[in-house]
ZAKOLKOL-793709 format. One record per residue (C-alpha): residue number from 1; x, y, z. Coordinates in nm, 4 decimals. Each point is the difference from the previous one (the first is absolute). Layout:
n  u  v  w
NUM  X  Y  Z
...
//
This chain:
n  u  v  w
1  8.3298  -8.5815  19.8230
2  -0.3280  -0.0467  -0.1858
3  0.0247  0.0575  -0.3794
4  -0.2623  0.2757  0.0298
5  0.2102  0.1699  0.2665
6  0.3053  -0.0205  -0.2246
7  -0.1888  0.1589  -0.2857
8  -0.1332  0.2797  0.2238
9  0.3490  0.0631  0.1388
10  0.1455  0.0234  -0.3500
11  -0.2726  0.2463  -0.1030
12  0.0588  0.2059  0.3127
13  0.3733  0.0121  -0.0691
14  -0.0648  0.1223  -0.3546
15  -0.2407  0.2686  0.1223
16  0.2420  0.1096  0.2710
17  0.2866  0.0224  -0.2494
18  -0.2135  0.2149  -0.2303
19  -0.0944  0.2305  0.2870
20  0.3654  0.0268  0.1081
21  0.1041  0.1022  -0.3506
22  -0.2253  0.3051  0.0271
23  0.1834  0.1196  0.3117
24  0.3155  0.2058  0.0074
25  0.3029  -0.2320  0.0347
26  0.0805  0.1373  0.3445
27  -0.3556  0.0135  0.1319
28  0.0002  -0.1864  0.3340
29  -0.3132  -0.1849  -0.1103
30  0.2053  -0.1434  -0.2871
31  0.2307  -0.1666  0.2521
32  -0.2933  -0.1438  0.1922
33  -0.1556  -0.1271  -0.3222
34  0.3259  -0.1648  -0.1096
35  0.0303  -0.1722  0.3383
36  -0.3583  -0.1272  -0.0279
37  0.0664  -0.1250  -0.3509
38  0.3040  -0.1805  0.1356
39  -0.2229  -0.1695  0.2557
40  -0.2514  -0.1022  -0.2664
41  0.2673  -0.1411  -0.2308
42  0.1653  -0.1763  0.2933
43  -0.3335  -0.1658  0.0785
44  -0.0363  -0.1016  -0.3630
45  0.3496  -0.1515  0.0038
46  0.1419  0.2529  -0.2482
47  0.3403  0.0360  0.1650
48  0.1706  0.2269  -0.2525
49  -0.2938  0.2395  -0.0307
50  -0.0437  0.0138  0.3775
51  0.3706  0.0758  0.0412
52  -0.0176  0.2732  -0.2637
53  -0.2992  0.1604  0.1696
54  0.1623  -0.0084  0.3448
55  0.3180  0.1530  -0.1402
56  -0.2065  0.2754  -0.1648
57  -0.1795  0.0593  0.3296
58  0.3318  0.0238  0.1868
59  0.1225  0.2686  -0.2373
60  -0.3164  0.2072  0.0261
61  -0.0224  -0.0316  0.3782
62  0.3701  0.0872  0.0375
63  -0.0473  0.3172  -0.2064
64  -0.3294  0.1070  0.1567
65  0.0340  -0.1091  0.3638
66  0.3622  -0.0926  0.0573
67  0.1663  -0.3303  0.0771
68  -0.0598  -0.0011  0.3740
69  -0.3796  0.0019  0.0015
70  -0.2584  -0.2674  0.0801
71  -0.1131  -0.0021  -0.3646
72  0.3527  -0.0717  -0.1183
73  0.0377  -0.2744  0.2618
74  -0.3253  -0.1601  -0.1155
75  0.1142  -0.0204  -0.3617
76  0.3462  -0.1274  0.1041
77  -0.1676  -0.2683  0.2078
78  -0.2322  -0.1009  -0.2829
79  0.2891  -0.0253  -0.2462
80  0.2076  -0.1934  0.2530
81  -0.2811  -0.2495  0.0588
82  -0.0461  -0.0468  -0.3746
83  0.3713  -0.0742  -0.0362
84  -0.0153  -0.2482  0.2888
85  -0.2916  -0.1813  -0.1640
86  0.2079  -0.0492  -0.3119
87  0.3162  -0.1080  0.1791
88  0.2037  0.3191  -0.0442
89  0.1086  -0.0036  0.3641
90  0.3168  0.2066  -0.0351
91  -0.1891  0.2724  -0.1845
92  -0.2921  -0.0085  0.2463
93  0.1931  0.0146  0.3271
94  0.1323  0.3585  -0.0161
95  -0.3387  0.1302  -0.1107
96  -0.1791  -0.1692  0.2879
97  0.2627  0.1116  0.2505
98  -0.0257  0.3598  -0.1209
99  -0.3807  -0.0092  0.0121
100  0.0074  -0.1285  0.3583
101  0.2047  0.2966  0.1277
102  -0.1955  0.2796  -0.1670
//
């Protein structure tokens, strides 16, 4: 990734986090924003922050949509892929299997 792209992604993540903080904790948009922030941090190679954002997104989506919805499956899949990238195969497998059956 180009250094300029990395800088723009980091700025976008900061702006998105600030916007998410203004939302109610269980606003569905908050879950979408957390998932997007997970994607940005994953792209930047920030494993722990990406994982934290995906886990936040899972909680919000579970509370607002349920755990058998396409949105929930998307976040599960994203978290599972992140875990695969970092070698956490045993942790990733059940998430990816669950996402594939929703």
